[in-house]
Each structure stands twice: as C-alpha cells, then as structure tokens.
C-alpha positions, 0 to 999 in steps of 0.5 A: 390600258390594263384588263378590266377588273372582275365585277364584284368581289368573289363570294366566300367558299362557304356561301357558294357551298351553302347555296349549292347544297340548299338548292339540293335540299330544297328540291322536290325530288330530294324530299321525295327521296328522303321520304321513300328512304324512311319508308323503306327503312320502316319496311326493313325493320318490319321484315326483321320481325319475321324470324324466318325471313330474317334468318334467310335474308340476314346478309341482305338485310344487314347490307340494306341497313348499312345503305340506309345509314349511309344515305341518312348520313349523306342527307344530314351532311347536305343539310349541314352544308346548306347552313354553312353560311349560317350554322346557328339557324341549323341549331335553331330548328328542332327537327335538325337537332332530332335528325342529327341526334338519330344519325350520330347515335347510330355511330356510337360504339356502345349503342351499336352493340346493343340490338334493342337500342339500335332498333329503337333508333331505327324506329325513331327514323320513322318519326322523321316523316313528320318533317316532310308532312306539314299536317303531321308536324302540326299534330305532333307539335299540338301533342307536345304543347298539350302536355302541361294541360294533360298533366293537370288533367291527370292530377284531377283524374287521380284525385277523383279516382282516389276520392271515389275509391275511398268512398267505394271501399267504405260502402262496398268493401265488405259486401264486394271485396273482389272489387272494393276490398282495398284501395288498389282494387277500388281504383282499378275497378273505377278506372275500368268503369271510366271506359263505360265497360261493365257499368250495367253489371256494377250498377246491378251489383251495387243496387243489391248492396244499397240504393245509394250506389245508383247515385255513386255510380251515376255521379262518377260516370258523369264526372269521369267519363263525360266532364273529364274526357271533354276537358281533355278534348278541349285541351288537345283542340286548343293546343292544335289551334295554337300549333296551327297558328305557330306553323303559319307564323313560322317564316319560310325560307324565300329567295332574295327579292329581285330588287336586291339582286338588281341593286347588287348588280348596279353597285358592282357595275359602279365599282367597275366603272370607278376602277376603269376611270382610275386607270385612264391616263390623266389629260394635261390640257383638254381642248374645247373640242375634246371636252364633250367627248371626255364628258361623254366617256365619263358618263358611259 
C-alpha cells in the first residue's frame, strides 16, 4: 500500500503570506510601534525648526529621517502583504490610500528636491495617528462630513455680511469713513464684530451718529454671533453623530468561526479516507466471515 496522501490541498502562497502579514499588522505591539514612530517623526520635525540644533545635528537628523522613511516603507509593504489574497480590500480603505500616497510621494525625485513640500509630507505623517485612535478618527470623519453644511453656512454668512455692510455704508459711510467708508472696510468691521470684540465701542460710536444704530448692531449681533454660530455647531454635532454611527456599522476584521474550521477539517478527513479506500486492493469473493471486518474497515 502506498503512503497516505496529504490531507487537503496546500494553500496558495499568497494566502499564507497574507495570513502571516496580517498576524503582524493586527498585533498590539505593531500598532504601538507605528504610533511611536509617528510621534518620533513629529519630534524630529519640530527639532529642525531650531536653527542651532539643526546645524549641529544635521547629519544625525538626516539619518533619523531616513530610518523613519525606511520604517514607514516597511509598514506599508506589510499592509500590502496582509491584503495579498484580497488586494481590492486594501484599496477600499481610505486610510490605506492615504498612507500609500504619503510614502510614495517621499520617493518622487521632484518632491524630494523641494524642501518645503518634503516637510509638508513629513507633517502629513502626523495625521496618520488618527488611524490608530478611534475617537480622533471619528472627529476627522465628522469634519469631512460637515463640509457641505459648512459651505452652506458660509454662503449664508457671506450674504448676511454683504447686506449689513451695504446698510452700514449707507448710514455710517460719511460719518465714520474709517470703518464704513467702503464695502471692504464695512465687511472687515462687521467680521470683527462677529466675535463680539469691540461691540461696546461700536455701539457708542453709532449712537453719536443715529439712534437707529442700536437696532442695527443689536440685530446683527443676534443673527451673526448667536443664530449662525449655533447653526454651525448643530451641523458639526449632526456630522459627529453620523460619523459615530458609521464607525459602529463598519465591519471589523474577525477570525473565521470555529465551525467553519471544523467543517474544513472534516472535509479533508473525508477526502483522505476516500483516497485510502480507492487504494485498497479489490476483493474478488469476500467470505461471510470477512464481511463484518471489511464493513468495519470501510466505516473506519
């Protein structure tokens, strides 16, 4: 009788590679190491702002930057290897695309020669901490989702500023040309008043021109500093709730259930038994005594 065949077909090489790389990228120590590396890169970028330290430690800082770049490259390669069996899933994650873009841009000759762009790319690495901090990631997603509502808020605010600036130019342009002498000056004055800075002085100066200025400033402060700001806060809070719900609904990577693993092992055992049965020599005329033994052998 020949040797028993191997139980189950061997898994593809990329599946094995993905499983091993995924075991590394999903480990807690790997996450801690990447976060530490990002913070170290941020510290190096801050040290370079001091001209004295940058001049004295130029070679060491340059070497540290190369080490960080090599480590980030190794990280993105590990993440690519973890998706070797399903590369489309890697492209579906926006954080993977962001990490890949930051690393690839550091190798482009045009960008490497531009010190300002290179510093901005190194600064972009700090944003990658949001990938490992769920609460920060939710806030960033909320900011992005609130952009349409924020644009609407800006349009309404610009319209309000324009209307009140024209009214201010009509009533206070001649008496107070420093603040309302033109449309641009009036808009700048009202924009500063939106922060409630100098409202008292503006009201006192307006009362010296006309008593109707009190109604002008009161209505403007009520609309610009209270109504519009509360609307903006509402838009941001709504986007934050949506981002939290989206984060909860995002499927997490989970290990395969124990039942599936057991089913696969049973199927492999069945295939091995079928192959063993096919290799058994045929029996021409089995006797009555040997039938139970043969039946028992087939059942085993």
